[in-house]
VEXFI-114254 format. One record per residue: residue in three letters; x negated, y negated, z negated of N, C-alpha, C in turn. Coordinates in steps of 0.2 Angstrom, whole numbers, plus 5000, padded with zeros to 4 digits. Each point is the difference from the previous one (the first is absolute). Layout:
% residues N
alaXYZXYZXYZ ...
This chain:
% residues 530
met484249374919499950055001499750035007 asn499550074997499649985006500050055006 glu499549995002500450045008500450105000 arg499750014994500050095001500550014997 ala500349944994500650014996500449995004 gln499849945008500649985002500150055007 ser499550055000500150055006500650064997 lys499649994994500750064997500650014998 gln500149894998500849995002500350005003 ala499649995008500049995007500650075001 phe499450074998500050065003500950034995 leu500049954996500450034994500650005003 gln500149935001500949955002499850035007 gln499650035007500250055005500350044998 thr499550064998500250064998500950014997 leu500049954993500850004999500549985005 ser499749955005500749995004500050045006 asp499450045002500150065003500350054999 gly500050014994500450064996500749965001 leu500049964995501049985004499950045005 lys500049955006500250005007500150064999 ala499550055000499950085000500850044998 leu500149984992500750024998500649985004 ser499949935002500750005004500249985005 arg499450045006500250085005500050084998 gly499950004992500150054999499450065000 asp499549975002499250044998499850004994 ile500350044995499850014996499250064996 asp500050005009499250044997499549955001 phe500149935004499549945002500149974992 ala500749984997500149954995499350044993 ser500550055000499450044996499350004997 lys499650005010499549984998499849924997 cys500349955004499949954999500049984991 cys500150024995500450044995499450024996 arg499750045005499350044993499649955002 ala499949965008499749964999499649934996 val500549985001499949934994500150024992 leu500250074997500050034995499450014997 thr499350035009499650004998499749955001 gln500149965000499649945002500049944991 gln500949994999500049994992500550014996 pro499950074996500750054997500649954997 asp499649944998500649964995500449965003 leu500250015010500349955001500750025002 val500449964997500550005000500550025007 gln499949945005500450025007499650095001 gly499550024999499950075001500450054997 his500150004993500450064999500949964999 phe500049945003500749985002500150045009 leu499549995002499850055007500350064999 val499550004996500150114998500750024997 gly500549944998500450024997500750015007 leu499849925005500750035006499850045002 val499450015003499550075004500650094998 ala499850014993500250054995500849985002 leu500349964999500949985000500350055006 glu499649985008500050025004499850055004 ala499650044995499850065001500350074993 gln500649944999500450054994499650044994 gln499549944998499950024997499949994991 pro500750014999500349934994499549984997 lys499550084996499649994992499449965003 val499649995007499449985001500249915001 ala500550015000500449905003500149994993 phe500150044995500549984996498949994993 ser499750025001499550004997499649965005 ala500049985004499449915005500649974994 phe500849995003500249944996500149994992 gln499650035001500050014988499349975001 ser499550035004499449964999500049925003 val500549995004499749935003500549964996 val500450014996500449954990499550044997 lys499350034998499550004996499549955002 leu499949995009499849955000500449924999 gln500450005001500449925004500550044995 lys500149984994500750004997500749985004 asp499749935003500749975001500250015009 his500050045001499850075009500749994999 pro500649965002500850035001499950045005 ala499950015005500150035003499850094998 ala499449994998499850064998500750024994 trp500249994995500650004995500450055002 ala500249965008500549994998500150065007 his499450035002500050065004499750054993 ile500049994996499950074993500850004998 ala500249955001500750004996500650045004 lys499849985007500250065006500050084997 leu499150005000500050085000500150034993 phe500149944995500250024993500850045000 met500449955002500650025003500250065002 arg499450015005500050085007499950034994 asp499950064993499850014996500349994995 gly500849954999500450004997499649984993 his499549975000499849934994500449955001 phe500550014997500449945000499849914998 his499850034992499849944998499549995002 ala499350045000499649975001499949955009 ala500750015002499949975008500349934999 gly500550024995500349944996499349934999 asn499550024996499449974997499849985007 ala499650055003499849975007500249955005 leu500750014999500149945007500249944994 glu500349994993499949954996499249975001 ala499750045002499349995000499649955005 ala500250045005499849985007500649915001 glu500750004997500349935002499649954995 ser499950014995499549984995499449975005 cys499850015004499349985004500249995006 ala500650005004500150005006500049945006 gly500149954995500149905000500550005008 gly499750005003500549965007499950045005 asp499550074999499750045007500550045002 ala500349965005500550055005499750075003 ala499650034999500150085001500050034995 val499849984991500250024994500749995000 asn500149974999500949964997500250065004 asp500350035009500050035004499850074997 leu499850045000499850054995500150024996 ile500249944995500150034995500949985000 gly500149995004500649995000500550085003 asn499350005004500350095004500150064994 val499549974992499850084997500649984994 tyr500349935001500649984995500650035004 ser499950005006500750035005500050095000 met499350004999500050094997500250024996 met500149964994500050024992500649994999 gly500649945006500550014998500149924998 tyr499649984998500349904997499949965008 tyr500550005001500549955007499849934999 thr500049994995500049914996499250004999 glu499950014997499150014999499849995007 ala500050065006499949995004499949935006 arg500950004999500049945006499449934994 arg500250004996499349944997499349985002 cys499950095001499250005003500249995007 phe500650015004499949985007500149955002 glu500549934996499849944999499549994999 gly499750014998499349974996499650025009 ala500050065003499249975007500449985003 leu500849995003500249955004499949934997 arg500149994994499549944999499549985002 ala499650045001499149995002499950005007 glu500550065003500150025007500650025003 pro500449945003500749995000500150035010 asp499650035000500050005007499850095001 his499850024998499850064999500350055000 pro500150065006500750035001500150044995 ala499250054999500250044994500249984995 tyr500049955000500249964988500650005002 leu500249955007500750005001500350075002 gln500050075002500250045000500350034992 asn499550024996500250014994500449964996 tyr500049934998500449944999500850035004 ala500150025007500750025003500250054999 asn499550054998500250064997500449974993 asn499649994996500149974993500949995001 leu499949935003500949985003500550064999 val500050025006500250075001500550054997 tyr499349994993500050044993500449974996 his500249945001500249954994500649985003 gly500250005006500849995003499849965005 glu499549975002500149945002499850005007 ala500550065004499949995006500149965004 glu500149975001500049905003499449975003 lys499750014992499349954997499550055003 ala499950085001499750045002500249985009 glu500350015002500350015008499449915003 arg500149964998499549964999499349985001 val499950064995499150024999499850025006 phe500350054998500050085009500049925005 leu500349995002499949945006499449964999 lys500049974996499549975000499350025003 ile499850074996499850045000499550035009 ile500750015003500150035007499949945004 ala500349914996499949965005499149964999 gln499650034995499349974999499550065004 his500450055000499450085000500850045006 asn499950005004500750045006499950094996 asp499650025001499850055003499750054991 ser500449974996500150034993500650054999 pro499750075003500550054997500450024994 gln499649984994500650014996500449964998 ala499949935001500449945000500850015005 his499850035007500550025002500350054998 trp499650044999500650064996500449974992 ala499649964998500549994994500749965004 leu499749955005500449955002500750055001 ala499750065003500750035002500350044996 gly499650024994500449994995500649974996 ala499749945000500449954997500549955000 arg500550045007500349985007500350025000 lys500849995005500350075003499749965007 ala499650045003499949965008501050015004 gln499949945004500949965003499550015008 asp499550015003499949985005499250045001 asp499650005008499550074999499249955000 ala500349924998499649945004499250044993 his500150044997499650024996499750025001 ile500350085002499850065004499649955005 thr500250005005499449975006499149994998 ala500549944994499249974998499650044998 met500450054997499550084998499750055004 arg500250005005500250045006499249995002 gln500249915002499349975001499450025000 leu500049994991499350014996500050075003 leu500550065000499650054998499750035007 glu499949955007499750025006499349994996 gln499649964997499649984996499350085003 lys499550015002499750045000499650034995 asn499850044999499450044991500649984996 met500749974996500149994996500050064996 pro500049994993499650054996500950044996 pro500050065001500750054998500449974994 arg499549994994500649954996500449945001 ala499449955004500449945003500750035007 gln499950035002500450055006500850044995 ala499750024994500650034997500649944997 phe499649924997500249954998500549995006 tyr499849985007500550005004500550015004 his499950064995500450075005500549994996 tyr500050034996500650004993500149934998 ala499949935003500349934999500450035007 ile499850025005500350015006500850035000 gly499950084998500450024996500949984997 lys499549964995500549984995500349955003 glu500049965005500349945001500250045007 leu500050035004500250065004500750014997 glu500050054995500650034995500449924997 asp499949954999500249975003500549995001 leu499849995007500449965007500550085003 gln499850084994500350055005499850045006 gln499449965000499850035006499550085000 trp500650044999499450054993499650065005 asp499949985007499750045003499249974998 ala499849935002499649975002499749994991 ala500550014994499950004996499650054996 phe500050065004499950064997499349995004 ser499949985008499550035001499449964996 ala500149914999499549984996499950024993 phe500250034995500050024995499750065000 ser499950065005500050065004499249975000 ala499749955003499449965001499650004995 gly500549944995499849994995499550054995 ala500450054999499850074997499650045002 arg499850005008499450025002499449974998 ala500049925001499449964997500050034995 arg500449974996499850024991499550074997 arg500750045005499650104997499049985002 ala500149955006499350005001499449984993 thr500449964998499649964993500050034992 val500250055001500150074995499950065000 ala500050014998500250094997500350034997 phe500450025003500750084993499650045002 asp499750004992499750104999500850044995 glu500350015007500750054998500050054996 gln499350045002500050074994499849964993 ala499549964999500149984993500549984997 glu500649965004500649984997500550064999 gln500050055006500250074997499950024992 ala499350014999499750034996500249974993 thr500249944998500049934997500550044999 phe500850015003500550014999500150074995 asp499750085007500150064996499649984996 phe499549964995499750024993500549964995 leu500349965002500849954997500450034997 gln500050085006500850044999499650044996 glu499550055000499550034998500050014991 his499949945000499549984994500749974994 tyr500349955005500549934995500950064998 thr500050044995500350045000500450004993 pro500450035000500449974993499950034992 lys499450085003499450004995499449944994 trp500049995007499449925001500449964994 phe500650005006500349944995499949984993 ala500350084999500350024993499150004994 ser499750005005499250024995499849944997 leu500349955002499649925000500649954994 ala499749994996500249944995500549935006 asp500749994999500149964999499449905001 gly500350005004499649904998500349954998 asn499949975004500249904995500849995002 pro500350024995500749985001500349955003 asp499849934999500349945005500250025004 ala500849955001500450045006500249965002 ser499449925004499949975003500450035007 pro499250025002500150015008500250035004 ile500449975007500250045003499850005006 phe499750085002499850015003500450005010 val500249975006500249995004499350055007 leu500250075003499650015003500350055005 gly499850025006500050035005499549995006 gln500150015003500149985008499849915003 pro499450005001500349935002500350005005 arg500249925001500549995005500850024999 thr500350054995500450024998500649984994 gly499849964999500649954996499849974993 thr499450035000499649994990500149895001 thr499750005006499949914998501149984999 leu500150015002500849995000500450024993 val499750084998500250004993499649984996 glu499549984999499549984996500449904998 arg500249985006500549945001500549994996 ile500450054999500749994997499750034991 ile499850045000499750004993499949954999 thr499449975002499649914996500649965002 ala500550005001500649955002500349994990 his500050074998500150014990499549954995 ser500549964998499849974996499450024995 gln500050054999499350054995499750055003 val499849965008499550045004499549965004 his499550004999499549955003499650055008 ser500149995003499250005007499750005001 ala499550084998499349975000499450025008 gly500650055003499649975007499750085000 glu499750045004499750045003499450024999 leu500350024991499350024995499550045004 gln499350014997499350065002500049994994 gln500149984995499850024993500150074995 phe500750045003500150074999499550055001 gly499949985007499450055003499349994998 leu499949934999499449985000499850034989 ala500449994997499850024993499950075000 val500350075005500050055000499149985005 arg499849995004499350005001499649994994 arg500249924997499549964994499850094996 leu500650064995500050034996499950065001 thr499750015010499950065000499249995005 asn499649935000499549995002500150015007 tyr500749995002499750055009499849905002 thr499650025006499649955001500149995010 asp500350065005499950005003500449965005 pro500049985005500249955002500850015006 lys500250054999500750024999500450004997 arg500349975001500749994995500150064998 phe500550055001500150064998499750065003 ser499850044997499950075002500150064995 ala499750065002499950044992499850004998 ala499249984999499849994996500249944996 leu500249935000500349994997500650014994 phe500250055005500750024993499850064997 asp499450045002499650064996500049954995 gly499749955001499549974991500649964995 ala500850005005500349974997500550054996 leu500050075000500450054995499750004994 thr499449964996499950014996500249944996 val500249925002499949955001500350014992 asp499949954996500349984995500649955002 ala500650044999500649945000500149954998 glu500050004992500049934998499349965003 lys499450015001499749965001500349965007 leu500150055004500249985006500749954999 gly500450035000500649934998499949954998 gly499449984993499849954995499749965007 leu499450025004499649965003500550005008 tyr500650025001500649985007500049924996 leu500450034996500349944997499549954998 gln499650014997499449934998499949985005 ser499650055007500049935008500549995001 val500750005000500449955003500249964996 glu499849974995500349954996500149945002 lys499349975004500249945006500650015004 val500150045002500449995003500650035000 arg500250044994500750024997500549965003 gly499849934999500649964994500050024994 asp500749934999500150014994500550024998 thr500350035002500950055001499750064997 pro500750024997499950084997499750055006 arg500250005007499850055001499649955006 phe499650085006499849955006499850065003 val500249985006500150035006499050055004 asp499850025002499750025002500050055006 lys500049975006500150035006499650015005 leu499650054998499350045004500550075004 pro500049985008500450084999499750055002 gln499249984998499750105002500150024993 asn500149954994499950024993500450085001 tyr500450035004500450045001499750085000 met499149975001499650074998499950014990 met500249944999499749984992500450024996 ile500750045002500749994997499750034993 pro500050075002499850054992499449964993 leu499649965003499649964997500149934996 ile500549965004500449994998500550014993 leu500550045004500350054995499850014993 lys499450015000499550014994499749944996 ala499849965003499749954997500449974998 leu500649985004500449974999500850024999 pro500150034996500550055000500749964999 asn500049924999500649975000500249955006 ala499650035003500049935008500550045001 lys500249965005500850045007499549975006 ile500150065004499950015006500549995007 val499849955003500550035006499750005007 his500450075002499750045008500649945004 leu499549985006500449995006500050055005 thr500450055001500350035009500349955006 arg499850025005500349995009500050065002 asn500249995006500150015006499350055000 pro500050065002499050005003499849975005 met500550025004499849935009499949924996 asp500649985000499749944995499349984998 ala499950054994499749974995499250015005 cys500050075005499449995004499949985003 phe500649965003499749945005499849934999 ala500549994992499649944996499750005001 gly499550044996499250004998499750015008 phe500150055008499949995005499649925002 lys500549964999499949945003500049934998 gln499750014994499849984993499149994999 leu499849935003499350004999499550004993 phe500050074995499649984993499449974999 ala499850004993499549955001499250094999 asp500150004996499550064998500550074996 ala500850005001500150064997500250055007 tyr500550034999500350025005499750045006 leu499650025000499450015003500450065006 his500750044996500150055004500749995007 ser500149884999500750015004499549955007 tyr499350035000500149995009500150075007 asp500250044994499950055008500750024997 gln500550055006501050004998500050064997 arg499450085001500050054997499749994992 glu499649974999499649974995500549964995 met500349975003500449974996501050054998 ala500050055003500350024999499950064997 arg499450045000499850034996499750004994 his499649934998500249974996500650004993 his500549985005500849974994500150084999 gly500050065004500250074999499549994992 arg499450004998499750004993500349954995 tyr500249975003500249944997500650054997 arg500449995004500850044998499950074995 lys499450045003500050084996499849974992 leu499449955003499949984990500349954996 met500949995003500249954996500750094999 asp500050025003500850064997499450044995 thr499150005000500150044996499949954993 trp499949955000500249964993500849994999 arg500350005004500449995000500550084994 ala499450065002500350084996499549994995 arg499649984998499749984995500549954994 phe499849955004500449964997500649984998 pro500650034999500550005002500349924995 gly500349965004500549944996499549944997 arg499350005001499349985000500249945006 phe500149995005500149955003500549995003 leu500149965006500449975003500150015007 asp500350025004500050005006500549975002 ile499949965003500449925004499950005007 ala500650005005499950025006500049885004 tyr499650055004500049905003500449995006 glu500350045003500850005004500350004995 asp500150014994500750014994500049915000 thr499249994998500049944997500149935004 ala499950015007500049965003500849985003 arg500450054998500650015004500449954993 asp499950054994500549984996499649964995 val499849964999499549964996500150014990 glu500749985000500250014994500150074997 ser500250055005500150054994499450035001 ser499449985002499250074998499649904996 ala500349944998499649994996500450014992 arg500850035003500250004992499550074999 lys499850055004499950064998499250004998 leu499849965003499249994997500149974992 met500749954999499749964995500350034995 ala500350095001500450004995499250074998 phe499650015006499450054998499749994997 leu499849935000499149934997500749984993 glu500650034998500049974993500249905000 leu500350015005500149925001500749985002 ser500249964994500649995000500049955010 trp500649994999500449985009499949924999 glu499549955005500249965002499949995009 asp500549965001500349955004499550015004 ala499349954998499550005003499650015005 cys500250104997499350075006500449975006 leu500949984998500349985010499449955003 glu499849974998499849965001499349975001 phe499750085003499150014999499749965004 his500449965007499349995004500049904998 asn500150014994500149914997499550014997 gln499750054998499349994995499349975005 lys499849964994499249965004499450014999 thr500450074995499150064999499750015006 ala499150004999499750035004500350065002 val499850035007500250055001499150045006 ser499950054996499350005006500150125002 thr500449935005500250095004499949985008 ala500250055000499849975011500849995001 ser500350004997500849974998500149944999 ala499449944997500149964997500749945000 ala499950025011500449935001500850035003 gln500250074999500350024999500649994995 val500050024995500249994993499849954998 arg500249935004500649954998500549995005 glu500350055001500649995003500450084996 pro500749985000500450094998499750045005 ala500650034995499850075002500650025008 his499550035003500550005008499750105004 thr500250025003500150045003499750025005 arg499649945003499850025006499550055003 ser499650024995499450024997500150095002 ile500750004999500550094999499950005008 gly499650074999500350045006499449955007 arg499649984999499749975005499450015001 trp499950074998499550055006500450045005 glu500849964999500250025006500249985007 his499649955000499949965005499550045002 tyr499450034999499350025003500150065000 ala500650075000500150034998499650065008 met499749995008499750015000499449995000 gln499549934998499549994998499550074994 leu500850004995499550024994500350074999 lys500250045008499850075000499750044995 pro499349985001499550024994500150024994 met500449944997499949984993500650054998 arg500650005003500450054998500050095004 glu499550005005499950074998499750014994 glu499449964999499750024993500350034995 leu500549945000500550024992500550065001 glu500249995004500450055004499750094997 ser499249985003499650084998500050004992 leu500249944997499850034993500550014996 asp500750005001500750025000500349944996 ile499649925003500349944996500849975005 pro500350014999500649985002500049905002 val500150025009499849905001500749985000 ser500650025000500749965000500250014993 
């Protein structure tokens, strides 16, 4: 290699390195300049196109990212990370079959690369393929046994599979090696019940660090709140939850006006007249949708149903909404919007039902029926009824204050952005209740309302009511739901391994004074709080 070529290679490598560093600190503009510089010098540089893809993902430009990763695999067919990102982007737009093919391509050339195996595992998790995800996380750890992020993903997978004690040991390993690991501390708090304040004290000391990012603060505050609640230190627990909510709110933006517009659109356009204007979709009677607000008992009811020998737990699936996105060519990063539901008004119901069923083939199990437990599917009820007219829908209800507080004290991943402010939480709950009242009036008898409180107090009566509605014969196993070993992808993954209890009923009353803003907002909407 002559001196000029060596100089060019040195420039390319340094500029790529500078671009990656800029991306890691959130400087998208400088990272973009680095991309342009390297590709101007060498348009077929694989690493340059890959960096373009990473920068586009950070800038929330999925089309640009997809094009960049496609360029990578055209130049280097065996680039597993690019294939994994392509799979994730395919999933985002509801192209399930293409996503699966891309993941197969990624796995075929991943080898022992730890970062790639971890990335593929994350995409499998997003698809609901937790067994496949576990295999990939284990592969990552074989290559780098002490990497904290890989350990975290593996431990989360263990929690989903009900292996809480093993997961706890992994969380403790992460913390022992890297004490300032916010997500590991938070996950550890959720995986066990606090017996003393030792872990709380340790986390409070970590919070004293200067310049801690808000997201890290949120993990610590919510973990502290959870353990203080375990110890029944109510006032201190609420202070921690509130601090966590403030920190998390600083990292996300909730567009309340857009949410209101979406709910208004649904109520205005998804009418009985619209419903009658479309032909029914796929007659398959296998799906059972369990839905409602998060933290209202959807997982409890799902576990009761899936304890039946004829029903499989498919988890919290994004597939129905993704099928709507695909058939309407909806590409907005927002999961729900008036524009999405506007496009769905004329969707072919048979295609929608068929695409959904095709997309869940690998996760629905081999039983005659399966449960899709995504709470937010309550917005999709008219489309579900039209696309899958023989599917069953179970809707969970809960005391409004308990429901709102349960959401407020939970740190979510990238959903439920209304839950970090008491009044926003209450107003969202009002919109949800009004929408459910609308669906109930327009589609009478098409879904079953079941109260969390009734289920927790008398499991058998509720279970028998559920089985009758679902047209399933009675099985005593439904009362032993907590003994199931199947994976649970939900905020309550650890709790569902125990029998039903009533400890959460009326829990908001411990915080009655602090929750005054939430209560005032609900009462202003004429929502009874007791």
